[in-house]
N, C-alpha and C positions, 0 to 999 in steps of 0.2 A: 504494500500500500504506500502511495506517495505521501511523504511527510507534508504537514501543513506549514505554509510559509509564515503565517501570522494568525493571531486570534483577535477577533473584533467583538467587543462587548459593549452594549449600551445599557447604562444604569437607568433606574426608574425615573430619575430626574432629567434624563436626556444626555448626560455626560457620556462621551464616547471614549473607549479605552482600546488601544492597540498594543498588543504584546508581540514583539518580534524577536524570538529567540535566535541566538547566534552562538552555538555551543563552543566554537573555537575562540571566542572573544574573551580577553582577559578583563575587559571593561564593560560597563553598562551605562547607557545614556537614558536619563529621564527628562522628558520635555513636556511642557504645556503649550499648546498652540490655540489661539483664540481668533475668531473671525472679527478682527478689529484692526483697521489700518487706515491709511490716508483716504482711501476711497469711501470710507464710512463717515467722513467728517463733513462739517459745514464750513463755509468760508471763514466764519468768525472764530472757528476752533481748529483751523488747519495747522497740524503739527501736534495736536493733543495726544494722539495715539503714541507717538514716539516719545514725547515728554513724559507721559504716564509710564512707559516702559522704563525710562531712567529712574523715575521716582520709586518704583517698586524695589530698587536696590538701596534706597536711602533709609529704609527702616520699616519694620513690620511690628505688629502687636507683640510677637514673640521675640523679635530681635530689633530693638528700637533704634539702634544706630548702624550706619553703614559698616563700621568696623566689625560689628557682631556678625553680619552676614558674610563679608569677605574673609574675616579671620577664621570662621568656622569652615567655610568651603576650602580655603587654603590649607587648613589643618587636616583636611581629608585627602589632600593631594588631588583635588578635583579641578577639572577644566569647567568653566561656567561662563555664561554670557546671556544676552538677550538681543533680539533684533526685531525691527518693525519693517513691514513691507506695505504695499498698496492695499492688500486685502487681509492681512493677518499680523499678529504680534506673537512672538514666542520667547519662552524662558526655558533654559536648559542647564543641566549639570551632568558631567561624565566623570565616573570614578571607577576604581576596581570593584569587581562584582560584589564583594562582601559588604560594600558600603552603600548598596542600592537603597535600602530602607531609609538611611539617613539623608541621602540626596533627594529622595522622593519627598521626605518631610520638608526639607528646606525649599525646594522648588515650589511645592504646594503653598508654603507660607508666603513666598514672594508674590505668587499669583493672587492668593485669597485675602491677605491681611496687610496691605500697605497702609501707612498711617498719614502720609501727606503733611508732615510737619511744616509750618509756615516758613521757618528759617531755612529748612532744606530746599523748599520750593524756590526761594530767592537765590540761593547759591546755585542750584542746578539750572535755573533760568540763564545764568551767565555761561554755564558750561554748554548749554544747547546753542546759544547765540554764537559762541566761539566755534562750535561744530559747523554751523551754517557758514560762518566766515571761512572756515577751512575748505568746505566744499566749493565755495565761490573762487577760491584760489587754486582749485584743481580743475582746469578746463576739460580734461579728459572725462571727468565725472559730470561736471556742470553742463556740458553739451547734451548729455542724455536727458537732463531735466528740461533743457530748452526744447529738445525734440518733442517731448511729451506735451509741453505747453503749446507748441506749434500745432500738433496734431489734434489735441483734445480741447484746447482753449480753456476758458474759465469754468471748469467743472472738475469734480474730484479727480478724475483720471489725468487731468492736466496740472494738478498741483503737486508740489514737492512733498516728500514724506516728512522732512524735518520742519516744514512750515515756513512761514514768513516771520522775520524778526519782530515786526510790529505786533503780530498776533501772539508770539511767544512772550512778549513783555507784559501781556494782559491776562494770560491764563492763570487761574487761581485754584484754590483748594476745592471749591464747589464744582468747578468745571471737571476736575478729575473724578470726584465722587459721582456726579450725574452721568458722565460718560461711561464709567464702569457699570452703573446700574442699567444702562441701555445695551451694553455689549458684552460684558464679562459675565456671561450666563452659561448654565450647564449645556444647553442645546447648541451653543455656538463654540464649544470648547472640546478639544481633543487632548487626551493625555496618552503619551506613548512611553513604553519601556522597551529598550532594545539592547541586545548584547548577551552576555553570559549569565544573567540573573537567574535566580530560582523562582519558578512560576507559582509554586504552591500557595503562597499567602499574598501575593502582590495585589490581586484584585481587591481583597478585603482591606488591605492597607490604603489603597486609593479611595475606596468607598468611605473609609473612616475619615480621611483627610478632607474629602470634598462633601461630607454630609451637610455642612452648614453653608454651602455656596448659595449666593443670592439668586433667587428665582424670579423671573419676570418675562415680559414680552421683548423680543429682540428687535431693535431698529433695523430696517432693511437698508441695504446699500442702494443709493440712487442709480438708476440705469444710465449707462454711458450713451451719450448722443453722438452719432457720427454724421458729419456733413462736410463734403468737399467737392468742388466743381472742377478744379484743375490743379497743377503742381503748386506747392507752397514752399516758401523759404523763410528762414529766420537767421539773420546775420547779426551776431553780437560782437561789437568792437572791443578788442583787448590787445594790448601791446605784448603779444606772446611770441615765443620763439618758433612755435609750430602753429599751424591751423588745425584745430580739432573739429572733425566733422562726423555727423551721423546722417545717413541718407537711407530711405527705405519706404515701405509701402504699408498701408493699413492691411490687416489680415482678417482673421476670424477668431472666435473664442476657443478655449482649450478643450472643448468637448467635440469639436468638429473632427470628423473622421479623416479629413485631409491633413491633419496635423502631422502625421507620421511622414508623409511625403514632403511637407514643408520643412520639417526638421532635417531630413536627409538633404534636401536642397540647400539649406543653410550651411550644412557641413561641407558640401561640395564647393559652395561659394566662398566660405571664409572660416572653415573649421580647423585649420591646421597649416603646417608649413608646406603641404603639398596642395593646398586649396587654390582655387582659381584666382582669387583676389590677392593672396599672398604672393603668388608668382607674378601676376600682372602689375601690381602696385609696388611691391617691395623689390622683387628680384629683377624685373625688367625695367621699371621706371626708376628704381632707387629713390622713391619719393616718400617712403614712410618707414618707421621702425615697427609700429604696431598696426595691424589691419586685421579685422575679423568680421564675422557675420553671425547673426543669431535670430532665432524665431522666439519671440516673447509673447506668450498667449495667456490671457487672463480670463476671468469669469464671463465677461460679456464684450470683450474687445481683444485685439491682438495686433502685433507688428512683425514684419520681417525687415531687418535692418543690417547695414554694414557700418562700421566705425573705423576711423583711422586718424592718426596724427601725421599731418602732411607738410612737406616743404611748401611755404607760401607760393613760391614761383611755379610750382607744379600742380597747384590745386585744380585748375580747370582741366588739366590732362587727367587727373585722378577721377574727377567727377565723370568725365567722358568715358574713360576706360571702365569704371565701375558700372555705369549704366549699360554699357555694351555687354558686360557680363550678365547683368540681370536679364537683358533682352534676349540673349542667346538661349536661355532656358525656354523661351516661348517658341523659338523657331527650330531648334535642334534637339534631338534626343540625346541625353547624356550617354556616353559610351558605357557599356556594361562593366568594363574593368574599373572605370572611375566610380561608378555607382557602388560596386562591391567594396572598393577601398573606403569610401565614405561611410558605408554601413559598419564596416569593421572598426573604423576609427571611432564612430559614435558609441558602438556597443562596448568596445574595449574600455573607453573612458568611463562608461556607466559601471562596469563590473569592477574596475580598479577602485572607484569611489565607494562602492558598496562593501568594501572590506572592513570599514570602520563602523562601530555601533551607532554613532551619531548620524552618519550619512544614510545608513540603512533605515534607521528610524524615521528620518525626515523624508526619505523616499516614499514611505507609506503615509506618514503623517500629513504631508502636504496634499496628497491626493484626497485624504479624508476631509481635511478642513475646507477644501474647495468643492466638497460634496460630489466627487467623481467616483465612478466604480473603481475599486482598487485593482490595479493591474500589477501582477507580479513581474519581476524582472524577466522570467522565462516567457511570459505572455507578451511582454514588450518586445522581446527579441523576435518573436514570430511576426508581430505587426511591422516592425522595421524591415525584417527580411522580405516581407511580402510587397514592399514598395517597388513599383516598376518604373522604367524610364518614361513610360506614358503618363503615369501618375504625376511625375514631377513636371512634365510639360503641361499637363492639364491645370495643375495648381498655379503654375507660373502664368498661364494665360488668364486665369481667373483674377489674379492679384496684381500683376505688373502692368498697371494702366496709369495714364497721366493723372486721372482724377483720384488716385490713391497715393501719389508720389510726393514725398516731403524731404526737405534738406534743412538741417540746422548746423550752423558752424560758429566757432569762436576764433577770431583772428584779427590781424591789424587792418581791417577793411572798414573804411568810412564811406557811407553812401554808395556802396557797391552791390550790385545785384548779380546773381548767377542763374536767374530764372530762365534765361534764354537757352541754357544748356539742359534744362530739365524736361526730357521727353523720352518715352519708351514706346509710344504708340506708332 
């Protein structure tokens, strides 16, 4: 009989539990993921999800000071952190298997019992603002935010995760408390335990820790509105040594069956040192150090993009060459050998990442929080291997159109437009 890859348990209050055993692992990861991120925010509270994530490490009812939390986790030899995305926030700790119960209790405490001390809020406000300043000084990262602003405009999908500084300056204790009441609920929360832990008592321990979780109605995420008639650009002036660019097309959501073909296409386009863009932009033009492509799909929207840091004087050539590579997928079938190489590159990367308990847990946990059918790595392999050259051409023809095309860049350009170059029709 084939062994079960994971156990999925739903408690009476709606909390979802995933147990992902990995017998060979010397470590266990415990994580809580909640459906609360920047796409659940209002304009007046943009950045509250991320700020709240920071505040959970500032003190809880059981561990009132930051040093109580960090000191205890460090004393366990644990790795620990938290992160916020567009559609989720997560808290995790990873330690040797024998310490699973202890890290479960601590991660649960972080999620369930933050205290939001006024003095700590004021201190952390400064930290968040400096984090935003840091991102503004990193054009490779900032250009990704500009691209989202360009594509989605003034709606949650177009706002930054860290928020605007003027909003961060106003967020207060009541905002955190009210936001948690609307989003940190059992039915919108997943707890996973992954690695070499002992399964016998773990579910009862989770039940005990989460018995007092606040119950209520979850606020829904606003639907993302898509609207575009022709190519769009956003050029941000900065006296940088490189031009950082993101260019790509609106795609579809993460449940679309075409996603496997799109992910293989993205790998062929810019997934490694043998990819088409790496060869065309870096090896042949000598125009960039980094160049890559990716398919980024969310609950109700998606993108297929390429990104590069480019020599200012070669920017127009890079735009032209990159668009020619996108266009080629519409007109030519990918050679079988290239297709197989891309599939192996994708799947090899997947399996190498799943060697660790944290990556394995998040592989399932992220599917669960996005309310997708849980696909095992073996099932994913079948889906990827089934992609044909025709599938790739079909998805390219569906997506690579002028009324889906966008370009955002940061560089030393004042009042300069690149719109005349933007066409694949």
